[in-house]
N, C-alpha and C positions, 0 to 999 in steps of 0.2 A: 500296391500302389507305386512304390518306389520303382519297381521293375517295369511297370507300365509307363511311368514317366521317362525312364531311360529309353524305351523304345520309341516314344513319340518324338522326343527331342533329337535322338541320333537319326531318325528318318529324314530330317531335313537335309542331310548330306547326300543321301542316295536318291532323292526324288528325281533328280535330272537324268540318271543313268538309262532308264528305258526310253526316255525322250530324246536321246542325242540325235538319232536319225531324224526325227521330226524337227528338232531345232535347226539341224544343218539345212533341211529343205526349206524351213520358213525364212532363215536369214540368208540363204543362197551361198553357204560357205561349204568347204570340204569336210569330210568326216574327221580329218586330223585336227581342224580348227574347233570343230564342235566338241570334240573330246576334252578340249581345254576347260570346258565347264566343269567336268569331273575333277580335273586337276585343280581348279580353283577352290572347289569345296574341300579338298584334302589340305590345301595350303592354309585356307582359312581356319579350319578345325585345328590344324597344328599351331597357328598363331593363338587361337583361343585358349588352348590347353597351356601354352607356355606363359601367356600373360594374364590369364583369369583364373585357372585352376589353383595356383598357389595361394590364393586368397581363402580357399577352403579351410586352411589350417588356422586362420585367425579371424574370419568374418562371421557375422551373423547369417546363417545358411538361408534363412527365409528372405531376407533383403537381397542377398547376392543372387539368389536363384531367380527372384521375380524380376529383377532388373534385366538379367540375361534373357528371360523369356519375353519381355516387352521388346527388347531390341531384335529378337528373332523375328517377331511378328512384323516389325517395320521392314526388315529385309525381305521377307516372303512377299509382301505387298509390292515392293519395289521390283522384285524378280518377275512377278506376274504381269507388271506394266512395262517391262523393258522393251525399248523400241529397236534395239540391235544388240549384237553380241557382246560388244564392249561393256554395256550397262548390265547385262546379265552376268557377265564375269565378275564385276564389282559387287553386285548384289549377292552373288554365290559366296564370295569371300566373306562378305559381312554376315551372312546367315550362319555359315559354319563356324565362324569366329565366336558367335554369341550362343550357339546351341550346345555348349559343352557341359550342360547340366548333368548328364550321365556321369561324367568324369568327376563331378563333386560328390554326386550321391553314392557312388560305389565305395570309395574309401570311408566315407561318413558311416555308411551301413555296417562296415566291418567293425567299428568301434562299439556297436551296440550288441555284439555277440561275444561268446567266449572264444578263445583262440582255436579250440578244437573244432569249431564250426565255421572257421573263417573261409575255408575253401567252398563249402556249401553256400554261404551267403554270397560270396563273389559269384558263384555258378548261377544262383537264381537271378541276380540283377544282371549278370551278363547274358542270361538267357533272354531277359527282356530287351536287352540292347541289341543282341544278334537278330531276334524277331523283328525288331523295329527296322533293322537294316534290310532284312529280306522282304518283309511284307510292304515296306515303303515302296518297293519296286512294283509290287502287284497293285497297290493302291494308286500309285502314280500312272502306271501304264493303262489300267482300266478307266481311270478318270479321264485321261487324255483321249482315249479311244472313243469312249461313249459320250463325253461332253464336247468333243470336237475341237479341242485345243490343248496344246502342250502347257498353256498358262493355267489351266484349271486345277491341277494338283497343288500349286503353290497356294492358290486362294484357299482351297479346302484345308490345307495344312495350317494356314493362319488361323482359321476358325477353330481348329482342333487344339493349337497351342494357347489360344486365347481362353478356352475352357479350362485348360490345365493351370493356367496362371491363377485361376481363383480356387481351384481345388486342392492342388498339391501342397500349398503351405500348411493346411490343416494336419498333414501327415509328417511334417518335419519336426525334428527336435528343437526346442527352444534353447538358443545358446547366444549369449551376448558376444559381441566383438571383442577380441583380445586386445588389452591396452598395452601400448608400448612396442608393438610389433609392426614396423614400417614395411611398406609394400617393397621398397627397393632392397631392404634387408632380407626379405623372403627370397627375392630373386637372386641376390648374391649367395643364398645359402644352397642354391640347387647344385652348383659345380662340385663342392665337396662331397656330395652324396655319391657321386660316381665312384667313390673309393670301394663301394660294395660290389663284390664279384657277383653276386646274385642278381643285382639290378642290371649289370652290364651284359650278363647272359640273356636275361628276359628281354632286354632291349633288342639285342642282335637278332634273337629268334623272331621276335614279333616284327622287325622291320622287314625281314626276308619273307615272312609268311603273309604279311598283310600287302606287300608289294605284288606277290603272286596272285592273291585274292582280287585286288583291285584291277590288275591287268586283265583278268578273265572277265570280270563284271563290266568293266568300262568298254569292252569290245564285243560282248555277248549281243548286244542290241544290233551292231552292224553285222554280225554273223547271220543272226536270225533274219535280217532284212536282205541278205545276199540271195543270189539266184538259187542256192541250195534249198532255201526254205521260203523265201518271200513272205515274211510274216512282219506284223505291225507292232507297235508299241505295247499293245494289250498282251499279245504273246510274250514279249520280252519281259514284261511285268509279272506275268503269271510265273515265270521261272523263281521269283521270290517265294511264291507260295509252294511250288514243287519242291523247292529246297529246304522248306521249313522243317520237314522230319528229321534231318541231319541235325539241325540246331536243337530240336526238342530232345534228341537223345544225348546231347552233349552235357547236361547237367551231372550225369554220372561221373564227369571228369573231376567235379569239385570233391566228391567223396573219395575218388581214388588218389586225388592229390593230397587229401588229408591222411590217407592210409599208407600210401605207397611213396609219396613224395612226388614233387613236380616233374622231375626229369624223366620218369617212366611215361607219364602222361604226354609230355612233349614229344618223346619218341613215337608213341602211337599216333599222335596228331600228325607228324610228319609223313608217316606211311599213308595215312588217309589222304593227305593232300596230294602226295605223289601219285597215288592211285587215280586221283581226279584228273590230273593233267595227262597221264598216259591214256586213260579211257577217252578223254576228249579229243585227244590227237588221233587215236586209232579209229574210233567209231563215231565220235561226235561231229565229223564233218558233214554227215548226211542222216544222222539218227537222232531224233528228238529224244527217244528213250535213253540213249546213251548219255545225252547231255543232262538229262534229269538225274541220272544216277551220279554222273560226275559232279554236279552242283551240290548234291547231298554229301558226297564225300568231302568236298571243299569246305562247305559250311560246318560239318562236324569237325573236321581237322582244324579249321581256323578257331572255332568257339572253344574246343577243347584245349588247344595251346594256349589261348588267351587266359582261361581259367587258371591253368597251371602256372602261367607267368605271373599273374596277379597274386595268386596265393603265395608264390615264392617271395615277391617283394614286400607284400604287406605284413610279413613276418619280422621285417627289419626294424619296426618301431612304430607304435601307435601315433605319436606326436608328429611324425614326419610323413604319414601316409599320403597326404594330399600332394606333397612335393615329390615323393617317389612316384606317384601316379603321373604327375606332370611330366617328368623326365621320360618315363616309360611310353606315355602316349604321344609325346612329341615326336619321338623316334618312330613309333608305330605309324602315325599318320604321315610323317615324312616319307616312310616306306610306301604308304598308300599313295601319296602324291607322285612319287617317282614311278611306281608301278602303273598308275593310270596313264601317265604321260608317255612312259616307255611302251606300254601296251598299245596306245594309239599310233605310236610311230612304227612299231614292229607290224601291226595290222596292215599299215599303208604299204609295207615293203614285203612281208612274207605271209600275210593273211593269217587265218585261224591256227594253222599249224606253227607258225612262228610264235604266236602268242602262248601256245601250249608248251613249246620248247623253253621259251623264257621261264614259265612257271616251274618247270621241272629243274631248271638250272638255279632258281632261287631256293627250292626245297633242299637241293644238294648242299648248297652253301650253309643253310641253316643246320642240316644234319651234321655236316663236318664241325661247325661251331660248337654244337651241343656234345659231340663225342670228345673233341679235344679239351673243352672246359671240364667235362666230367672226369676225364683221365688225369688231367692236371690237378684237379681238386683232390682226387683220390691219392695221387702220388704225394702231394703236399701234406695232406693229413697223416700219411704213414712215415713220413720222413721225420726222424727224432731231432728235437732242437738241439742247437750246438751249445 
């Protein structure tokens, strides 16, 4: 149930992606401006993680989560009724800032299991998260295509979140709010947590990988609508479904992270993502089959790396997991926002091949970071203390 809730709530961020070409036509704006809707959701999610998720360490989870879901429903209705792009951008920021429930549930769930199962617990909830990301595009594209409006997915999602509002609290642990822990004190405690090398490494890797992930997904609808394919939002949304097998294979990363350590899983994930961008650049300009394979490689690599990164940081301390996840996810979705924005800009200048080269470059930066940090840590551990 927690994994399902993660998927439903994170879906709110990605509803817009297969609709961008339709939104551009409906409001009479260029593709680059329509892509700002995807950027707005990433920015809003980053703000929500920074300002809301730290409360997970001291608040009653039932009250906190229900308040967030109620605000998400209001934002979805506002997006569906938006008369222009400016209102839609504001609504998108609001929706994303309040649908951060998954980032509260994941660290909470790790406290309910023994340490040796941490990777598997993160993996299962992260699978719900990534399936929500992928299938939201399918749901959104099909709803828009067959109901005749890009607004329909937002209304249907509002109904789904309303159902979850009443059902999810029955599955949450009962925990009173912690006395004497102030909100500003929580926020001030975030900075000192950056002393942990494991946290800094996970943040850097996730920033680069999610930037590449978002750049491709934010421009895929434009690529499919181009003269090479001439496909609508339903086809763009179905790529979420075609990419689901890659996400479903990724839970093995949790077991591998528990057994071999996160660094090896990160390396494997980066190879998978690099393969995605190379394949998309070489054959994905005219082949749907190549794009389907590329999307599966991308989803598998992103999900596996995410599991490894979170398994690494959640081992730093149970009492600070909410705040660790805050810092990690703020940087992750900052990467997503920058990736979506940069992807839209690169698309307008260099098209699909430019977006693929952008993705390869980001993966190479992540790989260099992983190698340098691993070597430095190994040398530091072998150097005798003076």
